[in-house]
N, C-alpha and C positions, 0 to 999 in steps of 0.2 A: 437553415435556411431562410430566403425569403420566397413568398407565395404572389407570382404576378398575378395578374387576370388579364383574359382580352378575347373582345368578339372573336368572333371565326373569319368575321372583316375588317377591323380593325386590329393596332397591334400597340394597346394600352397600357403599360404598367404600372402595376401599384397600386392599382382602383383595387375597391373593395367590388366584391364579385356583385354582379346586379339580381337580385329577389329571383328567381326562376320560378315560374306558373309550376303546380302540380302535377304537368302537361308530361305525358309520356315521351312526347317530339324531341325536349331536350334531353341531351347528356353531356356531362362535361367530360372530358379529354384532359389527361393530366402528364405532361411530361416533364422530365429536371433536364433544367437547361443550363450549361455553363457559358459565361456572362462574361467579358475579356472587360477591362478595365475602362473601355471605350464604348461599353455598352451593345458589342457586336456580339451574334449569339457564333460562340464557336462551334458547339457538341451540342447533340441532344439524346434523351433514351425516351422513349413513351413507359410511363407508367398505367394507367390503366383509368379504363370510365367509371362513371358514374354515373346513371344504374348499372351495373353490366350490361355486354349488347352481346347477341350472337359475334363467333369470330368472324364472318364473314363484314359485316358492321362494323367491326372492329378494326379489321385490315383496314376496310375503305375511309374511320373517322382517323387513324395514324396517317396513314398516305393524305388525305386532305388536309389532316393541321399542321404535317412536318413540313409539306413542300410550302409555309408563311412561314417558319421559325426563322428561316436565312435570311429572310427580308427587315426579321422586325430589331428593333433600336430597344435596348431594356435599360434604365439605370443600374447603374452597378454596387454593389456591395461599398461599403466605407468604413475605410479604417481609418481613424483620428482625423475624419473629413479626408483621408484622399483613395479616390474609387481602386478597390481590389478586384483582380478578377472571383468566379464563386460560383456556387448554383445557384439555382434558383428553381423553385415550383412555378412553373404556368401551365393556367387553369384553361381550357379555351370551353366555354361557355356555345354549342353547337343545336343548332334550333331543324332536327331532320327533314320537318315541315315545309324548310325552307327551298326553294329551288335555286333560287339566283338569277331566275330569268328574268327581266324587265317587265314580263307581263302576268310573270305569278306563276308562267304555265313550265 
């Protein structure tokens, strides 16, 4: 399995996960993702969070990240230089303190 990383707002694959501060507002959300030969996300399964979070927060994170997965285009695995379908791990680093509002509220 490969490990792809992304920020919640960006869908980059194959980059190393950024160093996160030891701040409890950051959570890593991991999904197992099936990537087609063309790089499309065909299906995915929630794996977990690090650090562990409450069930209600886990459900919200799962819903939020899974909403962005179908729109991602990832680099597929290769076998002898030819793209092949397969499973990868996608880790999304989520800043719980970020509201997403332009004015920061």
